[in-house]
Each structure stands twice: as structure tokens, then as C-alpha cells.
LOLOBA-311499 format. One line per 4 residues: number of its first residue (from 1); for each residue x, y, z of C-alpha. Coordinates in steps of 0.02 Angstrom, whole numbers, plus 50000, padded with zeros to 5 digits. Example, Ala and Ser with C-alpha at 12.3 -4.5 7.8 and 13.67 -1.06 7.14 Angstrom:
BEGIN
1 = 50615 49775 50390  50684 49947 50357
end
This chain:
BEGIN
1 = 49991 50010 50005  50080 50145 49963  49955 50325 50001  49965 50489 49956
5 = 49881 50625 50067  49784 50747 49970  49796 50920 50050  49738 51099 50000
9 = 49797 51247 50069  49786 51438 50066  49822 51541 50161  49876 51470 50300
13 = 50048 51425 50339  50074 51415 50536  49982 51312 50550  49996 51205 50401
17 = 50199 51183 50481  50139 51135 50620  49990 51001 50508  50184 50954 50369
21 = 50268 50897 50539  50162 50779 50626  50155 50687 50433  50320 50697 50457
25 = 50331 50604 50624  50228 50450 50569  50280 50268 50627  50310 50144 50520
29 = 50217 50010 50485  50207 49847 50408  50051 49895 50302  50084 50024 50211
33 = 50254 50017 50115  50261 50243 50079  50176 50388 50114  50191 50561 49985
37 = 50117 50735 50052  50029 50822 49896  50016 51000 49924  49906 51112 49825
41 = 49927 51286 49832  49788 51381 49821  49847 51526 49777  49902 51581 49935
45 = 49976 51754 49962  50039 51725 50136  50209 51668 50067  50145 51498 50093
49 = 50248 51435 49919  50398 51515 49939  50415 51464 50124  50427 51270 50076
53 = 50561 51334 49937  50657 51341 50072  50617 51248 50176  50595 51077 50111
57 = 50709 50978 50190  50610 50982 50330  50476 50897 50207  50567 50742 50125
61 = 50382 50649 50077  50336 50813 50024  50263 50873 49835  50214 51037 49807
65 = 50091 51071 49668  50001 51268 49644  49873 51347 49552  49738 51498 49518
69 = 49637 51516 49692  49498 51410 49633  49389 51334 49802  49471 51200 49872
73 = 49382 51040 49778  49458 51101 49640  49635 51078 49754  49593 50894 49818
77 = 49537 50836 49612  49745 50912 49559  49822 50834 49664  49731 50648 49639
81 = 49778 50676 49451  49982 50687 49511  49960 50589 49658  50094 50389 49647
85 = 49982 50322 49776  49841 50163 49766  49773 50234 49951  49719 50429 49960
89 = 49711 50475 50103  49593 50677 50134  49663 50792 50254  49643 50994 50267
93 = 49773 51090 50293  49739 51153 50461  49744 50980 50540  49867 50892 50650
97 = 49895 50723 50683  49950 50603 50763  50114 50487 50755  49997 50348 50724
101 = 49865 50433 50601  49919 50346 50422  49957 50167 50525  49794 50169 50566
105 = 49699 50240 50447  49784 50081 50318  49766 49950 50458  49593 49994 50451
109 = 49571 49984 50291  49679 49845 50262  49550 49742 50365  49422 49802 50278
113 = 49446 49768 50115  49484 49585 50184  49312 49577 50227  49212 49642 50094
117 = 49313 49534 49957  49299 49701 49878  49374 49911 49911  49196 49982 49897
121 = 49241 50077 50071  49337 50221 50161  49393 50252 50338  49335 50408 50409
125 = 49427 50467 50571  49393 50560 50735  49415 50739 50701  49433 50868 50865
129 = 49432 51040 50853  49528 51148 50980  49589 51294 50960  49758 51287 51062
133 = 49913 51330 50904  50026 51285 51008  49989 51129 51092  49835 51060 50994
137 = 49847 50897 51017  49849 50919 51209  49629 50944 51154  49527 50818 51250
141 = 49354 50725 51130  49207 50829 51180  49007 50781 51141  49025 50951 50981
145 = 49151 50855 50895  49059 50714 50833  49027 50721 50682  48852 50628 50568
149 = 48921 50661 50406  48947 50519 50294  49102 50594 50182  49222 50742 50240
153 = 49378 50773 50192  49449 50807 50366  49501 50649 50384  49443 50526 50271
157 = 49569 50382 50135  49482 50276 50008  49557 50191 49863  49643 50277 49727
161 = 49523 50168 49585  49350 50197 49675  49365 50381 49706  49417 50415 49534
165 = 49271 50311 49493  49135 50403 49584  49195 50556 49475  49290 50667 49614
169 = 49229 50818 49670  49133 50953 49558  49217 51100 49493  49029 51176 49520
173 = 49070 51200 49727  49158 51373 49697  49108 51441 49863  49119 51400 50018
177 = 49041 51197 50086  48967 51043 50022  49091 50991 49882  49122 50822 49986
181 = 48971 50790 50057  48908 50798 49856  49039 50679 49836  48976 50544 49970
185 = 48811 50565 49914  48906 50486 49720  49001 50365 49828  48838 50313 49932
189 = 48740 50255 49805  48890 50144 49712  48860 50072 49878  49021 50114 49948
193 = 49053 50080 50156  49092 50205 50275  49186 50113 50411  49240 50215 50571
197 = 49406 50196 50610  49416 50358 50784  49583 50290 50807  49662 50399 50670
201 = 49633 50553 50744  49669 50708 50684  49650 50915 50802  49592 51027 50686
205 = 49627 51207 50726  49549 51367 50701  49569 51539 50810  49472 51581 50964
209 = 49295 51697 50906  49327 51865 50912  49186 51977 50871  49295 52012 50720
213 = 49270 51849 50639  49059 51879 50636  49055 51987 50481  49159 51825 50389
217 = 49067 51707 50477  48900 51768 50399  48951 51777 50212  49059 51599 50257
221 = 48855 51562 50304  48767 51633 50141  48896 51579 50038  48870 51399 50098
225 = 48678 51429 50059  48719 51464 49891  48817 51295 49877  48688 51233 49953
229 = 48557 51232 49829  48696 51160 49685  48717 51006 49793  48521 50987 49805
233 = 48510 51008 49619  48601 50851 49611  48529 50741 49732  48343 50826 49767
237 = 48302 50686 49886  48252 50696 50047  48413 50637 50137  48491 50802 50045
241 = 48358 50922 50104  48353 50882 50273  48591 50896 50255  48574 51049 50192
245 = 48418 51112 50308  48318 51140 50168  48145 51119 50265  48003 51200 50352
249 = 48068 51103 50528  48222 51171 50518  48173 51333 50453  48028 51325 50593
253 = 48167 51308 50732  48291 51423 50688  48173 51549 50702  48106 51502 50864
257 = 48270 51491 50938  48303 51675 50883  48145 51725 50929  48105 51759 50762
261 = 48287 51836 50698  48288 51969 50860  48411 51899 50968  48540 51905 50790
265 = 48703 51921 50802  48706 52113 50817  48611 52106 50984  48706 51942 51063
269 = 48866 52039 51036  48872 52137 51220  48839 51939 51282  48995 51885 51145
273 = 49102 52007 51192  49086 51952 51394  49109 51787 51348  49268 51802 51260
277 = 49352 51904 51398  49318 51786 51520  49385 51664 51434  49230 51577 51351
281 = 49246 51583 51187  49201 51419 51145  49052 51451 51200  48997 51616 51124
285 = 49042 51499 50974  48921 51408 51036  48785 51545 51025  48817 51617 50897
289 = 48775 51468 50806  48585 51523 50829  48620 51672 50738  48735 51632 50617
293 = 48596 51440 50557  48434 51563 50535  48566 51669 50384  48599 51517 50332
297 = 48439 51434 50319  48323 51579 50276  48467 51615 50147  48427 51441 50065
301 = 48250 51467 50061  48287 51633 49986  48434 51530 49826  48301 51400 49844
305 = 48160 51520 49788  48274 51605 49638  48304 51438 49558  48131 51381 49566
309 = 48121 51255 49695
end
């Protein structure tokens, strides 16, 4: 087994360094012969490419691919195109993995192949969210880290031929979100089995919430809503409607929990500031999710109307 780890990145140099150093620190294994790390730089403007070129001796497994800024989906497709391995591992550039990461993915995959008699499966590792930049792997596992996604590219491993048979990522997803879950629907339709692999752990770093991030978070929710309708257009099923929250239940839920939008990001700002100041940025972010979800769901319904769904 030869593993190609594919990582799209855009302006994340500080955490990307930690990500790549962790991958260079992988345990040796009898399951996989070797591995490569393919970083696809998506037009970064923070000096990522020049830094990697200057420090290439730190990363003997690294292969660097560059492209114009076209989004992570196209970046992953580009990485798969250049991959030499027969197994593809997708992670994000803000994920710091443990030393047994590749060993656990490969061992679980190999056992599944032998049990099934084919390679129609993928392994899904654990993702633990953290805002601890200095020591991200010290974060404990939390209930909020549980994911119900079928296929999410934060931490998965899959046979390359199976992945290519699915058609890879749809370039129509040019804004934020859903390109991996849409690919997951095609994999599901192929009969590809999800195999949980909780021992393949990655720590997903993101900065602690601050008030100045709110405008950007709102923009992301509106982008996600636009891409959600592309997702639904390709897969107009009840399952996808629930995934993207395009149901009257979700509309009523978030309208009710925010009192029809009265509890919005503006009115909650003083509370959020106090919580952040007291060191409870995680709690502040969970509270902010209420108005952000309402913004998202309202935008989904607006986009659906524009697209005559």
C-alpha cells in the first residue's frame, strides 16, 4: 500500500507547518510501504510557496503543486491527478495528526478490504476541534466533536480507483462548502461503505472566536447556502434536504430559537464580548451558531426560490 496524503491550502502557513511536521513524524508500519504528502497551494498570498521551497529539507515526503485560486475541491482533484499512491488520504491544512494516523487508516482499510472482498469503502477518522495553537494535540475529545457526515474530507482514506470511479469533486462548488458531502452522495450510490476509524485522530485548529470574525462568518453562511442549492439540484432527495436544512422544520426551529431573528448577531454582541473576555470563546461561538444558522436557512430558502425549487 502506497499512501498519498492530499492537502489543499490557502493562506494557512503557520498551522500548515504544524500539519506537515506531524505527517513527517508518522510511525513505520508493515501495512503501508511508503507515503507522500501532496500540498496543493490554491494561490496563497501569505508566502506559503516560497516558505515551503526554502524549507524543503524539513519535509522529505512533500510534493508541492500550485494553482490559481479556484477552491479546495479543484485543489483536491489536482492533488489526486498527481498522486502516485493507490490510497488517497484527504485532510485539511489546519489538521494536526498523531504519529499513528496513517498506520491506523491503512490497517483499518486493509481489514475492510479483506472482509468485503472488494475496495468499496473508506475510513473516516476522528476530528477534534481546538483553538490551542501551541499544543493542539492536547485538546480532549468533546461531544461537539462528533460528526454525522457520511464523507467529509477533514480526515478520510479511500482507494484511489474507487475515488476516481465516483467522478471526484464537482468544480461547480466554487464557493464555501458541500463539495465533499456531494461527492459522498455519489459514493453512497455506488455502495461504498463508511468504516469508522476513531484511532486515526486529527486535531482541527481554528482561532478562538473574536468579534471581528462575525462578518466573515456571516459571509461564509451565505456562501454555504448558495452551494447547498447546487448540492440539492444534483441530489433532489429528502435526505439531502435535511442535510442542507431545506425543510420547514429547520426554518421553524431556527426562527423559534432566535425569536424570529430578534436574537441576532447584533443584539448578542455584548454577551459575546463578555464571554470572550472571560475566556469562554467556545461558549460564545456556540451561542453565535443560533443566528448564523438562521442566516443560513433563510438564505437557503431564498436561493431555492430564485432557482425555482
